[in-house]
N, C-alpha and C positions, 0 to 999 in steps of 0.2 A: 670421306669417312666421318661418322658422327663424332662430335666432341665427347660424347659419353665414353667412347672407347679409350680415351686418354686418361681416365681416372686412375691415379697411381696406387690406390689402396689395394691391399692384398685381397680383400673380399670381392673387389670388382675384377681383379685379374684372374682369380681362380675359375669362376664360371666361364669367363671369356676364353681362357686357354682350353678348358674342357670342351666348350662348344666348338672351337676351331678344330680340335683333333677329331671330335665326333662327327662334325660335318664333313671333314676331309676323308674319314674312314667310316662311313655310316654302317656298312655291313658288319665290320668288326665290333663297333659299339653296340649295335642291336644284338648281335650274336652273343657278346660277352654278358649283356644284361640278362637275356633269357637263360643263358647257361648258369649264371649266378642264381636266378630264381629256381631253376631246376635242381641245382645242388642243394639249395636251402630246403626245398620241399623234401628232397631225399633224406636230409638229416632228420626231419621229423618222423619219417617212416623207419629209419634205422635206430634212432635214439628215443626211447620212450620219455615222455615228459614226466618230471618228478613233481608231483603235486605237494602242496603244503600239508604238513601233519599237525596234530594237536600241539605238539611241542613247539612248533614255530610261533604260536600265538601266545605263549606264556609271558605275562608281564606282572611285575609287582608281587604282592602277597598271594593273589590268586594263582599266579604262576608257580610260586613255591608250593602251594597246596597241591597243584597238579603233579609237581615233581615228587612230593612226598607220597602221593597216591601211587604213582608209577613205581616208585622204589618198593612199595609194599607188595607189588605184583598180585593185586586182587584178581579174582577170576574175571577174564575179559569177555564174559558172555554179554551179548546184546540182549536187551529185553524188549519184546513186543507185547504190548498189553491189550487184552480183550476187555472191552467195556460192555456190561450188560445192564440195560435199563428197560423199563416198561414204556411202550409207545405213548401211553396216556400220562406218564410221569408219576404214577402211583407207586406205593410201596410194593416191593417184589415179594413173590411167594418163595420162601426158602427152599421148598421141595423142588420147585421148577428150577431155581438157580443151581441147586446141587445136581439136578439131572443135566442141565446145560454144561456145568463144569465137568461132569463125567464124560460127556460127549466130546468136549474140547480136549480133555486129557487123552482119551482114546485116539482121537483123530490126530492131534498134534504130535503125540509120541511116535507116530509113524512117519513124521516129516523129517527130511534130511537136516541135520545140524541141531535139532532140538535136544537139549540136555535136561530140561526140567519143566514141568507144568505145575504151577502152584494151585492150591485149593482156592476156591472163590473167597475174596475178602470184601467185607461190607463197608459201606460208608456209614456215617453216623445216623442218617435218617432212614437207612435200609431202602433207599430208593435206587441204589446202584450197587453193582458188584463188579469186581475186576479179577481177571485171571492173568498172571504173568507167565509168559512163555519165554524161557531162556534159550538162546540159540547161539551156537558157535558156528557161524557160517557166513554166507555171502548174501547179496541182494536176491539171488535166485531162491535161496532158502526162505527169505522173508516173503517172497511172492507165493511160495507154497503155503505159508501160514495164512496169508491173506485169502487165498483160494479156499482153504479149509474153513476159515472163519465165515466166509460168504456162504458156503454150503450149509453150515449150521444155522446161520441167520435166516436162510430161506425156509428151513424146517420149523422155525418158531416165528410165525408171522405176527404174534402179539408182542414180541420183544424186539428191541433194537440191539443187535449184537454187532459191535464195531471193533476194529483193531487198528492200532497205530504204535509206532516206536521209532527209534532213531533210523533203523535200516529202511523201514517202509516210507517214512517221511522224506528221508534223503533221496530215495528212489523217485518218489512222486515229484519232488522239487526239481531234480535233475531232468526228469522227463518233461516237466513243464518248461523249464529254461531252454531245453533243446528244441521243443516245439516253437517257443517264442522266437528264438534266434533264427530258426529255419524260416519262419514266416517273415521276420524282419529282413533277412537277406533277400528273400524273394520280392519284397516290396522295394527295398532300397535301390537295387540295381536299375529297374525300369524308371523309377522316379529320377534318379541321378542322370540317367541317359536322356530322359525327356528334358530336364533342365539344361543339359548341355546342348541339346538340339535347339532349344529356345535361344540359348546364348550365341550359337554359331550359325544355325540354319543349314548345316551341312553334316552328313552322317559321319564322315571320317574325322572331321574336327571334333565332333561330339564324342566319338569313341576313344580318341587318344587319351584324354584325361582319365576316363573310366578304366582303360587298360592299364595305365600307369598305377592308378590307385589299387586295383585288384592284384597286380603283380607285387606291389610293395607289401600289401597285407599278406599275401601267400608267402613271400620270402621271410617276412618277420615271424610268421607262425613256425616256419622251419628253423630259423635261427634261435627262436625262444626255447626249443626243445633241449638242446645241449646246455643253454644258459640256465635252464631250470635246475640243473644239478649243482649250480653255484648258488643261485637264489631261487628257492622253490616257487613254483607257479601257483598263484592263488586262483581259485576257480573262475572268478570274474574277469581275469586278465584277457581271455580270448575276446570277450565282448568289447573290452576297452580297446584292444588292438584294432578290431573292425571299426569301432566308433571313430577313433582318432585317425586311423590309416585312410579310410575312405574320405574323411573331411580334408585332411591336409594333402593327400595325394592328388585329389581332384583340384583343390585350390592352387597348389603350386604349378601344376601343368597348365591350369587355366590362365594364371598370370602370364606365364611364359608364352603360351600360344596366342593369347590376345595381343600381346605386344608385337610378336612376330607378324601377325596378320595386319596390324595397324601400320607397321613399317613397310610392308609390301604394298599396302594400299597407298602409301605416301610416295611410292615410286622406287624403292630400294629393291635390289635383287634379293633372291631368296637367301643367299649366303650372307649378304650384308644385313638383312633383316634378322637372321638368326644371331649374328654377332651383336647387334644392337640389343636384341632381347636378352642375350646372355649378360651383357654389361649392365643392363638396367634391371629387368625383372629377375635375372639370375642372381644379381647382387641382393635384391630384396628377399629372394627365397633363402639365400644363405643366412642373412641376418635374422629373418623371422624363424627359420628352422633352428638356429642357434638359441634364439629366445625361448622357443618351446622346450628345447632340451635343457636349457638352464633352469626353467621353471620346474620341469619334472624332476630335475636333480635335487630340488629342495625337498622332495618326499623322502629322500634318504636320511635327512636330518631327523624326521619323525621316527623312522625305523619301524620295525615290526613287519610281519609277513605280508600283510595287505599292501602297505605303501611301497615296500621294497619291490614287490612283484609288479605292481602297477607302474612304478617308475621305470623299471627295466623294459617292460613291454612298450610303453609310450616312447621312450628314448630311442629304442631300436627302430620302431616303425617310422618315426619322424626322420631319423637319419637315413633310412633306406629310401624314403620318399624324396628327400633332398638330393641324394646321390642320383636317383633315377631322373629327377627333373633337370639336372645340369649335365647329364651324360647321354642317356638314351633318347631323351626328348629332342635335343638339338639334332641328333642323327636321324630321327624319324621325320622331323620337319624338313631337313635338308634333302632327304631322299624323296619325300612326298612332293615338295615344292608347292605349286599351286593346286595340285591334286588334293591337298588337305581340305580344300573347299568343295570337294565333290564326294558323293553325289549330293546335290542340293535338294532340300525339301522345299518345293515351290512356295507354299504358304508361309512357312517359318522363315525362309530366306527373305521374302518380301517384308515380313514384319521386322526382321532383324535390320534390314536396310533402312526402312522408314524410321525406326526408332533412332538410328544413328548412335551417337554417344552423348550422354548428358542431357537428354530431353527432360525427363522428370526432375533430375537433380538440379538442372539449371533453374527450374521454376522454384525449387526449394531454396537454392543458394542465393538467388537474387535478393530476397528480403533479408536473409541472414547477413549478407555482405553490406547491405545498405543500413541495417540497424543491428550491429553486432552486440551491443550492450543488452538490448531488449531480448534478443534471441538467446544470449548466453544465460541471462537471469531466469527467463521462463523455463528453458530446458533443464537447467540445473535444479530449479525448484521442484520440477516434476519428478526428476530422477532421485533426488534426495528424499522426497516423500515416499517413493517406491522402495528405497533402500532402508528407510527408518525402522520398519518392523524387525529387521535383522538384529537390532539391539536387544530384543527380547527372545532371540532364538534359543530353543531348548534342544539339546542333543542327547541321544541315547543310542546304545548299540542295537543292532537288529535282534529281534526276539520273536516269540510266538505271535505277538501283536502285529508284526510287520509281514508275516507270511500270508500269501493269498488264501482267503477263506473259501475260495471256490474249490480248493483241493480237499477231498473228503478226509484224508488223513489229518489235515490241519484242523478240520472241524471236530474230529474225534479227540485231538489233543486238548482243544478248548473245553470240550465236555468233560474230559478226564480231570482237568484242572479245577473245574467247577465242583465236581462231585468228590474229588480226592485232592485236597490241598497239597499233600506231599508229592503228588504227581505234577504239580505246577511249579510255582516259584519256590526255590529252596536255597538255603545256605549250607555249606558243608564245612565242618570243623575237622581238620586232619591233624593227628598227633602221632609222632614217630619217636621212639626211644628204644631202650634195651628191652628185650623180651621179659626180663625180670620185673619191669615196671608195668606189665600189662594189666594186672589186677587194679593197681592204683589209678591207672589211666581210665579204665572202664568205669570205675566208681566216680571219678571226677566228671566224666562226660555224662554219666547218669544224673548227677546233681545239676550239671549244666543244662541238660534237657528239661529238667523240672523247673529250674529258675527261668529259662527262656520262655517256657510255656506260660509262666505266670505274668509275663509282660504282654503289652498289646501288639508287639511286633512279631510274635511267633504263635503258631498253633501247636497243639500236641501232635506228636508223630503218630501215623496210622500203624506202621509196621516196619520192621527191619531198620530201626533208626540208627543202631550202633552195629558196626561191622568191623571184624578183625581180619587182618591179612593172614595168609597161610603161615608166615614166619613168626606171627605173634608180636611183631614190633610196631606195626602201624594200625591205628584204630581211627575210624572216621564216624562222625555223627552227622546225620542229615536232619536239618531243622526246617519244617514247612513255614513259609512266610505267607500270611493271608492277604497279600496284595499282588497285583500284577507286577511283572518285572519292570514295567514302564512307570510305575507309581513311585514318587519320591520317597514314600514311607518304606519301600523295600530297601532302598539305599540306606536309609536311617537305621534299619534293622541290622544290616551288615556292619555299619560303623559302630553300633552299640555292642555287637558281638566282639569286634576287634579291640575296642577301647576299654570295655568293662567286663563283660561276661566271661570271655575266654581267659583273659589274664587272671581273673579271680578264681577260676576253676582249676587251671593247670599251670599257673605261673610259678608255683613252688616246686613243680616236678622237674627232674632233669631230662627234659624232652624238647623236641622241636615241635612247633605248632603253627598252623596257618589257617585262615578262613578263605574258602574258595566258593565256587558256584557261579552261575551265570550273572547274578547281580553283582557279585564281588568282581568278576572279570570286567563288567561294564564300568564300575567305579575306578578300577585300576587303569583301564584303557583311557577313560576320560581324563584322569589325572596326568597320565603320561603325555597325552596329546596336548593338553592345555599348557604343560610346562615347556613343550617344544614349539608350540605354535608361534610365539613371538620371533624365535630364531628363523623359522621357515619363512614367515612374512618378510622379515628383514633381509634374508638371503635372496629370495626371489626378486624383491623390489630393487635391492642394491645391484644385483647382477644384471637385471634387465636395464636398469638405469645406466650402468657403465657401458653396456653393449650399445645402447642407443646413442650415448654421448660419443663413443668411438665411431659409430657408423655415420653419424651426421655432423660430427665435430661441433656439437652445440649442447651446452648444459641446459639451456632453456627448453629445447625440444625434448631432451631426455626427461626433465622434470615434468613437462606437460604430459608426455606419454605415460609416465608412472601415475600421475594423478588421474588420467582417464582410465587406466587399468584398475585403479582402486575403486573408481566410480562404477565400472562394469561389475566388479566383484561384489560391491555393496548391493547393487541392483539384483544380482543373482541370489544373494543371501536373503534379501527381502522377499523375493518371489518364493524361494524355498519355504520361508517361514509362513507366509500367507497361505500357500497352497497345502503344505503337508502338516504344519503345526496347527493352523487355524481351520483347515478344511475347505478353503475356497476351491470351488470346481471339483470337489471330491467325487460327486456323482457323475459329472461329465467325464472325468478322467478314469473312472472305474476303480476306486480304491476306498478303503475305510481309513480315515485319518488316525494315526497312532498318537497324535498329540505332540510329536517331536520330529526332529530331523535325524536320520541315521548318522551316527557320529563321524564316520570317515568321509561322508559325502562333501561337507563344506570345504574341507581342506583340499580334497581332490579337485572339486570344481574350481577352486581358486587358482591352482597351478595350471590346470588345463586352460582356463579362460584367459589368464594373463598371457600364456603362450600363444593361443590361437588369435586373440585380439591383436597381437603384434603383426599378424599377417596383413591386416588392413592398414594398421598404423604405418608400418614400414613402406608398404606399397604406395600409399597416398603421399606420405612425406617425401619419398624419393622422387615422385613426379613433380611435386611442388618445388623441390630443390632444383630439378632440371630446368623448370621454367625460370626460376630466379637466375640460374647460371646462364640462361640464354638472353637475359637482359630485361625480363618483365618486372615491373614494380611488384612489391610484396602483395598488395591487395589483389591484383590481377593474377599473379602467379598462384595464389591460393585458389581463386575461383577457377582458373583454367586447370590446375592440377587435380582438383576434386572432380570437376566436370569430366576430365579425360578418364579418370579411374572409376567413375560412378558405375558404369556398365559392368565392368569386371568385378567390382566389389559387390554389386547387387547379385550377380550370378554366383559368386563364391559364397556369399552369405546364404543364398537360397539353397545351395548344396548342403552347407553345414547345418542350417536349420532343419532341412528335410531329413537328413541322416539322424540328427539328434531327436527330432520329433517322433521318429519311428520307435525309439526306445520308450516313449511315453505309453505306447500301446502294449508294452510287455507286462507280464503278470507280476514280476518281482518288484517290490517297492524301491529297491536300490536303483534299478534301471529306470524306473519312472522318475525318481528324483534327479538323476543325472540328466535325463532327457529334458525335463521341464526347465531346470536351471540353465543348462547350456543353450537350448533352443531359444528360450525367451531372451536371455542376456545377449546372445550373439545377434539376434534380430534387432534389439535396441542398440547394441554397439555399432552395427553397420548402418543404422539409420539416424537416430537422434544424436549419438555421440560423433560419428564420422561426418554427418552432413550438416549438423547444427553446431554442436559445442566446439569441435575442433576448428572448423573454419572461423567461427566467431572469435575464438581465442587467438588464432594466428593473425587475423585481421587487426585485432586490437593491439597485439604485440608488435606487428609490423617488422621492421628490420631487426628489432631486439630479439625476435624469436631465434635467430641464428647465432646469438652471442655465445662464446667469444669469437667464433669463426664466421665464415661466410659460406654460402652455398657453393661458391666457386666464382672464378673470374668470368665476367660476361663475355660471350662470344658474339661478335658482330655488333650491330648498332643497337644501342639501348633504346627500349621502347618507353615512351613517356606518356602515351595516350592509350586508352583502353582499346584493344583490337576489336574488329568486327567478329561476331560469332562465326565459328566454323560451320560449313555445311555438313550435313550428315554424310558419313562414309558410304561410298558406293561399292566398296570391295571390288 
């Protein structure tokens, strides 16, 4: 029996006991897993998912402004706006505009859900007019409005008659996201299967990791439905579950399956090979899975609808993948036996055999081990230079500038904002008090409107600037800001309102007041996130450091792992800044740079990357410790450990990078940012960090790397000379 099976730690005993039971009762284990997946999927069909609402996103003063507005119970009509312009950009003929407005009124009044169609309103230069269509309805009603607008546009070839609003834009974005995800799913599965075929050279062995990942994702989707009634589901959480679930599901089973095949190739029986894989790779899976979960739990410290929802989805999918890897996977391997290597793909099987293990990595490692100082200094200098741009990273919330301009409705919104500033960036002042104070409040807000328009931060309002709620207690003023929501001056305008203009106007009245709007929400969100960020970083690093120290009984290994994680995060942030803030490769990647990084992306990337990079970290360190425990000197143990794991790390990294890279092809900028940051940083982490920096650091540290403990008491004769290279596996 392998000495690894005598590891007394709880994390080693758990997967070993699970594997022994599953291997002894394979049909029960397999049946229980698929029954669990079926029940979870049924939950999603029986319990509708509770999506996040506007109230879930309220933070700070802008959140109070939303609450005051909601308390006023303003009419909840959605507004779809029709924009009329001349195709040549000249001034419009008022007679023609009135005729088009009449046609819109007649046509729209017959549409379901429409409550009001306003008369045409002109911009200052008379080059554009708009008609507001108020609708109490659904997406279907908005589609009717779009169809009727298109019909009128066809009847006036010399004009551009376009329509957009919250309902139509949301519909267009949802349709685009659905198309993107459907395309991504269609691409990711064959790519992942191809990579598994390259890794194993056999169809069944390639299909097992993909099967485990797919069932883990399906089960998580089902479990997430009832959980959404406790923590509402953010719209992007489904993409994140697929992203994380496919990556870790394939990686975990890949680690386990590779080790089981290596042990069978070394002469062990199938059951012994499964047990050794459970005690080694199974242990690594539990540690890395716990690290991912711990990292994701840090998102709860930030709070808010987005981070809470993403944390729940990621934690559940990782936990499900870990459970599947240590239960149903051993049962499948025990039942399949050597059939897991069938049917073989002749060409891929021969390539797999010829490559053996550690071919390329051996050529990289040899100079690193011979010259560790030079390798460490050169690689660190390169990665620090790549991370340096992150120091100037600018973040902002997603807004009109981050929506795909290929969507016609988004183009219309941009045109509306250009022609009618009040339809673009705005700030909203909300005041609520007794109904008896209504006259004084309106007078104060009228003065505020005039004083704001006299500053460079605000434009005069076009129309309907001051609105009163039905109960007369709430009054709101909408102030146009002549800058893009991404412009720093828009934030300055809101801060000026909050600090000076609003207190001066209504400070003496017995009322509640707050400044809201999109720019205000962005400011409040950024302030909230920056105040929580140090606690999140500290929590994630401290928790992963403690877990690594407990898993390897070494403070030095834990500190080294944390330092490498920080380096990976710095590289990811630097790449985000270069690509999306400075526009590197914007044309190649198919986006228009907004000049900033969407605010929630860096923190999300950090916790995901810290968790996922632990996969490689734990797997490599565990194998190095095994070789130290068997009697190899530190330098040789490092070289052998990394060489042994290089093949599986390469395969695992290829899966992660390919899955994340697919998200780069999607239209939504948030998905592109996640894809670029994670794909690039995982690639660098699995190559430069794991093949150069880590071995160089461990070679330089020598025996001190395992302080204060030791990898374990050596078994058998201690090796004092470097062994001959192993021949390639023949399977």
